[in-house]
C-alpha positions in Angstrom: 93.4 121.2 90.2 95.1 120.4 86.9 93.6 118.4 84.3 96.6 116.1 82.7 95.9 114.2 79.4 98.9 111.7 78.7 100.2 110.2 75.9 103.5 108.3 76.1 105.8 105.8 74.4 108.9 103.8 75.0 111.6 102.0 73.1 113.1 98.7 73.1 115.9 100.4 75.0 114.0 101.6 77.9 114.1 105.2 76.8 110.6 106.9 76.9 108.8 110.0 76.4 105.4 111.1 78.1 103.6 114.1 77.0 101.0 115.8 79.0 98.3 118.2 78.1 97.7 120.3 81.3 94.4 122.4 81.5 93.7 124.7 84.1 91.5 128.0 84.6 94.5 129.7 83.5 94.5 127.7 80.1 96.2 125.0 78.3 100.2 123.8 78.1 101.8 121.0 76.6 104.7 119.6 78.7 107.2 116.7 77.9 109.0 114.5 80.3 111.6 111.8 79.4 111.6 108.7 81.6 113.3 105.2 81.7 111.8 101.5 81.8 114.0 99.1 83.5 115.3 96.6 81.0 114.5 93.8 83.1 110.7 94.9 82.7 110.6 94.9 79.0 108.5 96.6 76.9 105.2 95.5 78.7 102.6 98.3 77.9 101.7 98.5 81.7 105.0 99.1 82.7 105.2 102.0 80.3 102.2 103.5 81.7 103.3 103.4 85.2 106.7 104.8 84.2 104.9 107.8 82.2 102.5 108.4 84.8 105.1 108.5 87.6 107.2 111.0 85.7 104.5 113.2 85.0 103.1 113.0 88.5 106.6 113.7 90.0 107.1 116.6 87.6 103.6 118.4 88.6 104.5 118.1 92.4 107.9 119.6 91.9 106.3 122.5 90.3 104.1 122.8 93.4 100.8 121.4 92.2 98.9 119.9 95.1 95.8 118.4 93.1 95.7 116.7 89.8 93.3 114.7 87.4 95.2 112.2 85.3 93.6 110.7 82.1 95.8 108.2 80.3 94.8 105.1 77.9 95.6 102.4 80.3 92.6 100.7 81.8 94.6 98.2 83.6 96.7 100.7 85.5 93.6 102.7 86.4 92.1 99.6 87.8 95.4 98.5 89.7 95.1 101.6 91.6 91.3 102.1 92.0 90.8 98.8 93.0 94.4 98.2 94.9 94.6 94.8 93.0 97.6 92.7 93.3 99.9 93.1 90.5 102.4 90.7 88.6 105.8 90.5 90.1 107.3 92.8 87.5 104.9 95.6 88.3 105.3 95.5 92.0 108.5 98.0 92.1 106.9 100.4 89.3 103.6 100.1 91.3 105.2 101.3 94.6 106.9 104.0 92.7 103.8 105.2 91.2 101.6 105.1 94.6 104.6 107.1 96.3 104.3 109.7 93.4 100.5 110.1 93.5 100.6 110.1 97.1 102.5 113.2 97.7 99.5 115.0 96.0 96.7 116.4 98.7 94.1 114.9 96.0 94.5 113.2 92.5 91.9 111.2 90.1 92.8 108.5 87.6 90.4 107.7 84.8 90.9 106.4 81.4 91.0 108.4 78.3 92.9 108.0 75.3 94.8 110.7 73.1 96.2 109.5 69.8 97.7 112.8 69.3 99.9 112.9 72.2 100.5 109.2 71.9 101.7 109.4 68.3 103.8 112.5 69.2 105.7 110.2 71.7 106.1 107.6 69.4 107.2 109.9 66.3 109.8 111.4 68.7 111.3 107.9 69.7 111.5 107.0 66.0 113.2 110.3 64.8 115.3 110.7 67.9 118.1 108.0 66.8 117.9 109.5 63.2 119.3 113.0 64.7 
């Protein structure tokens, strides 16, 4: 099982960056995945969290990982998935995409944990990217 600690951010145009600190028995590694947030969803933090987790989960499955434990700062997202709560209309499609990505795993866990270093790294990259 891989432990994935997430940090992410998106700009006003819908461009996002997700970082994940992956920890396995073999060691630790940092990965970066770009993602997009549909403009119609705005900069809602939950939409950004859904898109970031979907991107990281999809990347892990593409690399053949079958079990994952995700730690991310969005308690609402974790509650949405654990409690199978009804989500607001703008989140329905992102929620379905996320559930599809997670259901590709043989097993997964979601928990709340914040990593300010990863979040800061994602925010900094988004700020510096247009300047490059």
